N, C-alpha and C positions, 0 to 999 in steps of 0.2 A: 665881245672881245674884236678890237680889231685885228689886222691881219699882225702888225706887227707884234701887238702882246703875242697870239697865236702862236706866231715866229718861235718868241721869248719862252714863252712855256714851254710847246716841245722841244727848242733846245737844251732846255737847263734841263728837261727830262731825258734826254741822249747822254746829259753828263751822268744824271744820277745812274742811268743802267749800264754805264762803262763802271762807274765804281763799284756797281755790281759784282760785275765781269772780271774787275781786274784787281778786285779784293782780296784774292790770294796770292797775286803779283805775276799771274800769266792769263790774258784772254782767249779763251781756247776756240775753236773756228765751231763746237756745238753750240756754245753762250750763243755765239754771232747768230749765228744760224736760227735758231731759238727767237732771238729778238728781230731777226727779219720775218720770220714768218709771224709773229706777232705783232708786227707795225702792219701788215700786210692783211692778217683777219681780221683783227678788232681797232689798232689806231686810225689807218686809213679808212673805214667805213664809218669812224665814228660822228664825221663835220665831214663840211667840204669848202673851206677857208683855200685861198691858193693866191700865192705872192705873185708878184707882176709876172713872173717869168710859167705861172701854169703851172707851180711845184703845189700839190695836197701841202699843206702847214706841217701835219704829222709828219710828212719826210724828212722835217728838220732834228724828230728824232735819232734819225740813220744818220744824218751830217754830221752834225755836233757829237755822236757816237765814234763816227770812223775820225772823227776829226785829232778828239781826246786820244781814241788810240792807237793814231799816227805819229803823236806829238808824244806818246810815252807816258801821257798825264797822271799825274801820283794820283794814287785813286780817291785818298784822303781830299786832294785838293777838289776831286771832278764833285766831289759829295758834297764839299764847301758850295760850289754852285748852286748846285740844284736849294738847297739850303737856302742862302740867301734870295734866288729867286722866290721859292717859294714864303722865305716872309716878309720879300717884299709885300705882296698882294697875295693873302690867304685865300682871300675869295674866290680866287682865278680856280679853285680846288676845293670843288662839290663833294661831299660822299661819294658818291659812285664817283667821280674823277680820281680819287684819292684811292679806293678801294680797287680801281682798275691798273694804277700805277702798282699799288703794292703787288698786287697777282702778277704784273707782268716783270717787277723785280723778282718776286721769289720762285718765278719759272724761269730765268734765268740761272739763279743762283742752282739751280735740280738741275738745269742740263747738261753738266760733266760729272760724274759719280757725285749724284747726291749734292746735301749743301756741306760746307767745309767751314771752320769757326768763323776763319774772315766773311764771309758772304754771311753767315746768320748775325754776324756783330752787325755788319750794318743793317742788315733789315731789320734788329732791334733797333737801331739809329734811327730808321724811316718810318716805322712805329712810333714809337716817340716826338719824335717832330709833328707827323698829324695828330696827336694827342694833346699835344701845346696849343 
């Protein structure tokens, strides 16, 4: 994958993870902290592509999550952005990558007081998308 594709892929993940965190109408600090921890521990070591400024592509998860949060993007609209990117080129998302995405989404969902109905619904949508 070229760098632009990696940036786009990771940016779409930021929107997905935002849609999980914002699913109940409020992004909680525990959810943000859990995402940032997972980016550092799992996503940054995953691969080493960097943009022209030396930024690891995985930081685009953070960047797009923070942008969606700052814009108070609708959770469904954020999920739709991820779905569009996924459907545009599903081959970018192999089985291991999909598993890691789902695990991160589930960790965000359970970061604050367990899973709520909205977050569980979004996880079910993600699971369904990956089966299509």
